[in-house]
C-alpha positions as CSV (number, residue, x, y, z in Angstrom):
1,M,0.2,0.1,0.0
2,I,1.1,3.5,-0.8
3,E,2.0,5.6,2.2
4,S,2.1,8.8,0.9
5,F,1.0,10.4,-2.4
6,I,2.8,13.4,-3.8
7,E,0.6,15.4,-5.9
8,I,2.6,17.6,-8.5
9,T,0.9,21.2,-9.7
10,L,2.6,23.0,-12.6
11,I,6.3,21.8,-12.3
12,T,8.2,20.2,-15.0
13,N,11.6,20.3,-13.2
14,R,12.1,16.4,-12.8
15,G,15.3,16.8,-10.7
16,F,13.2,18.6,-8.1
17,I,10.1,16.0,-8.3
18,A,12.8,13.1,-7.9
19,H,14.6,14.8,-5.1
20,I,11.3,15.2,-3.0
21,E,10.2,11.6,-3.7
22,N,13.8,10.3,-2.5
23,I,13.7,12.5,0.4
24,F,10.4,10.3,1.3
25,K,11.9,7.1,-0.1
26,D,15.0,7.5,2.0
27,R,13.0,7.5,5.1
28,G,11.3,4.3,4.0
29,I,7.9,6.1,3.2
30,R,6.6,4.3,0.2
31,C,5.2,6.9,-2.3
32,D,3.7,7.3,-5.7
33,V,3.8,10.6,-7.9
34,L,1.2,12.3,-9.9
35,L,1.3,15.0,-12.4
36,L,-1.9,16.8,-12.0
37,S,-3.6,17.7,-15.1
38,P,-5.3,20.9,-15.2
39,R,-8.5,19.2,-16.4
40,L,-8.6,16.7,-13.2
41,S,-10.4,18.2,-10.2
42,E,-7.5,18.1,-7.2
43,Q,-10.2,17.3,-4.6
44,A,-11.5,14.3,-6.3
45,V,-7.8,13.1,-6.7
46,I,-7.3,13.5,-3.3
47,K,-10.7,12.0,-2.2
48,R,-9.8,8.7,-4.3
49,Q,-6.2,8.6,-2.9
50,I,-7.8,8.9,0.7
51,L,-10.3,5.7,-0.5
52,E,-7.1,4.0,-1.5
53,G,-5.6,4.0,1.7
54,V,-3.0,6.9,1.5
55,S,-1.7,8.3,4.5
56,C,-1.0,11.7,3.4
57,V,-0.9,13.7,0.2
58,V,2.1,16.2,-0.5
59,R,1.3,19.0,-2.8
60,L,4.6,20.3,-4.8
61,T,3.6,23.7,-6.5
62,R,6.0,26.2,-8.1
63,M,5.8,28.1,-5.1
64,S,7.4,24.9,-3.1
65,I,10.4,25.3,-5.1
66,A,11.0,29.2,-4.6
67,T,9.9,28.9,-0.4
68,G,11.5,25.2,0.3
69,K,8.2,24.3,2.2
70,L,5.9,21.4,1.2
71,S,2.1,21.3,1.8
72,L,1.5,18.0,3.4
73,Q,-2.1,16.7,4.5
74,L,-2.6,13.6,6.9
75,F,-5.7,11.7,7.2
76,D,-6.6,10.0,10.5
77,R,-7.9,6.5,10.0
78,R,-8.2,5.3,13.9
79,H,-12.4,5.5,13.8
80,G,-12.2,2.8,10.6
81,Q,-11.6,3.0,6.9
82,G,-15.4,4.5,6.1
83,D,-14.4,7.3,8.8
84,V,-11.5,9.1,7.5
85,R,-11.0,12.3,9.1
86,F,-8.6,15.3,8.0
87,E,-6.2,15.6,10.6
88,R,-3.9,18.5,10.0
89,K,-1.9,20.2,7.2
90,L,1.8,20.8,7.8
91,I,4.1,22.9,6.0
92,L,7.8,21.1,5.8
93,Y,10.7,22.9,5.0
94,F,13.5,20.7,2.9
95,V,16.9,21.5,2.0
């Protein structure tokens, strides 16, 4: 099962994407990457990932590159798979 899902919005720098993906993988966190098409609803994509059991969603944008910050949403499944709750949104700094 994928533990984290990295959602990419309007970034074409593949080296940057690989760098962020490796940060998670180097810490033993399984992840998958999606280059989000402007035609897809971001909320629909996130809901789909929640249903597939993803524990968190990371958003990468051009602003991520400029500021060195990642947006991370965690999902609380302690109340069962049918009652997934948005737990918190973190901003992580990376080097």
